[in-house]
N, C-alpha and C positions, 0 to 999 in steps of 0.2 A: 444280102444278109437277112433282111426281113422275111423273104420267102423261105430261107432255110429255117429260121426260127419258127415260122408258122407250121412248116412240115414236121419239125421235131415235136412241137406241142401236140399235133394231131396224132403222130405215131405213138407218143407217150400215152395219150388218152386211150387210144384203141388198144394198146398193149395192156393197159390197166384193166380195161373192160374184159378182155379175153382171159387174162390170167387171174383175176381177183378170186374167182370161185374155185380154182383148182390148185392154188399154191399150197394150201394146207393138205390137200389130198396127195399131191406129189411128194410133199415132205414126209408123209406117212406111208408111202408106197413100200410094198414088200420087196420090190425090185431095186437093188442098190444103184443101178445105172440111172434110174429115173430120179432118185434122190440126188445123185451126183450132178446130173445135167441141170437140175433145178437151180443150183447155186449160181450158175452163170446169168440167171435172170435178175439177180439182185445187184443194182447199180447205185441205189440211193439209200442213205442212212435213215430209214424211217422205222416206225415201230414194228411193222410186219417183217421187215428184213432182220431186225434185231431178234425178234422172237424165234423166227425160223432158223436163222443162222446159229443162234445159241443151241437150238435143239439139234441141228445137224452137226455142230462142232463136237458133240459127244456121241455121234452115231456109232452103231456097233460095227460098221464097216470102216476100217482105218482110212481108206482112200477118200471116202465121203467126208469123214471127220477132218482130215487134213486139208482138203480143198475148202471146206466150209470155214474152218478157222482162219485160213489165209485171207479169205474174203472178209470175214468178220473183223479181223484185226486191221485190215486196210480201211474199211468203211467207217468204223467207229473208233472214237478216241477213248472212251471209257468202256472197259470190258468187264464182264462178270468174272470174279476171281476164281470161282470153281471151274469155269470153262477154260481159263488160262492154265490152272493147275492140271487139268485133264490133258491139255495139249503137251505140257512138259512130261507128264508121267507116261504118255504113250510113245515118247521118243521123238516128238515133233522137232526138237532142237538138238538131237544127238548128231554129232559130227563124225563122218566116216574118217578112218585113218588115225583115230586117237585110241591108243591102247589103254583104256581106263579099267582099273580094277572094279570100280563100281560106277555104272552108267548114271547113277543119280547125281554124279558130279555135274552133269549137264543141266541140272535143275537148280544150280546154285549161282548166286551173283558173283561169288569169288572166282569161279571158273570163267565167267563171261567177262569180268573185269580184266583178268589175265589175258584172255583171248583177244580182247579189244586192243590191249597194249602191244600184243605181238603182231596183230594184223597190219598189213601194208596196203593191200588193195582196197579201194573204197567200198566195193560190194561186200568184202569180208568184214570191214569195219561196220558197215551198216547192219549186217547180220548180227554182230555182237551187240551193237547199240539197241537193236530191236529186242533181243533176248534180255538184256540188262534192264531195259525199261519195263519188262513184264515180270521179272523176278527180283529186281533190285530194290533199293530203298533210297532215302534222301542222301545217305552217305555216298552214293555213287554219282551224285550230280556233279561234283567238281571234275571228275574224270570225263564225264560226258561233255561238259562245257568246253573241254580242250579241242573239240572237233567242230565248234560252231563257226569257225572261219573257213571251213571247206567250201568249195564251189561246186561240189557234186550234189545235184538236186535230190537224187535218191537217198543219199546219206543224210542230207539235211531234213528230208521229210521224216525219216525214221527217228532222227534226233529230236525233232519237234514233238513227235508223239511220245517218245520216251520221257522227255522232260515234263510234259504235261502229266503223264501217268505217275511220275515220281513227285508231283506236287510243286514243280518249279514253273509257275505261270509266267514270271518275268523272262526267264530263259526261253520258255516255249514261244512266247510272242516275239522275242528277238530273232529266233531262228525262222519263224514264219515270215517275218519281214525280210530276212535275208533271202529266203526262197523267192519272194515276190520281187526282189531287186535283180534277180538273175536275168540274163537276156532271154526273152520269151521264145526265140527261135528254137532253143534247145531245151527249154525248161517249162514250157506252157502246161504240159501234162501234170507236172508236180506242183505248178502254181495253182492249177485248178484243184488239186487235192488239198493244197494249203488253204484255199478259200473254203473248201468243204469242212476243214478243221475249224475255221473261224465260225462257220454257220452253226456248228455244234457248241463251241466254247464261248465265243464273243460275237454273237450275231450282229451287233451294232457296227462292227468293223468290216463285215463281209461285203456289204454293198459298195463301199468306196474302193475296196481292193479289187472287186470284180470290174468296176467301171474303169479303173486305171489299166487293168490288163486288157480289157476290151479295146480301149483306145490304141494300146500298143500293138495288138495283133490284127486290127482291122485293115491295116495297110500291108498285110502279109498274105497275098493271094495263094501262095504255094504251101501254106501251112498244112501239115498232115491232117486229112479229113477227120479222123477219130479225135484228134486233139481239139479241132475247131468245134466239132459237134459236142464234145464234152463241155467245153466252155459255154457254148450257146444254151444248151439245155440246162445248165446250172442256174441260169438267171431265174428260172421258175421256182427255185428253192431258196432264193434270197429272201430275207425278212423284209 
């Protein structure tokens, strides 16, 4: 475990040295494929990632903007309102198969509240929860809280972010704790994301949560490599 941690720190340091000087250049490239591929290099919610992802989330190329906004909304809890509005207006949340007289309905909390109530599959529920957290208001919190007993880590992660974005910190923390109580064998990826949320919102809680998860997965030698690497590298971001 210690060797893996040392290797990850070294690779992270080298990657930073190599890319620090050309991130801005790539983000301003006239070739959209370069801008698109740059997005995959952002894995940590730092000030550089925020600045460049916000820029790329309103890119003139819709594919770049869509990919950047997806990364931006995963990495960061608190989002720029104008960037969010731009995502809705370009059709980021439009659903295929709906015969809508006015596609602007997809930009309204009323539609997403209705869609959430109709959805049965957890991924469809999570999609509606994500949208509602970005376009809704405090009035939507009671509906969202009905899904806090789910055992689906993807849904719970979207629910936690939505509650935070709508100003329900107590509900947000309860859902984060629910994610961290799930069996790590199937949820460690989302548990790592939950701890990333704590690093941004409640840094004093992040270290203890990371330590508990670390103990739980240290005896799991067959854990997916990407999940283990994500957990180990996260330690460097803990306060």
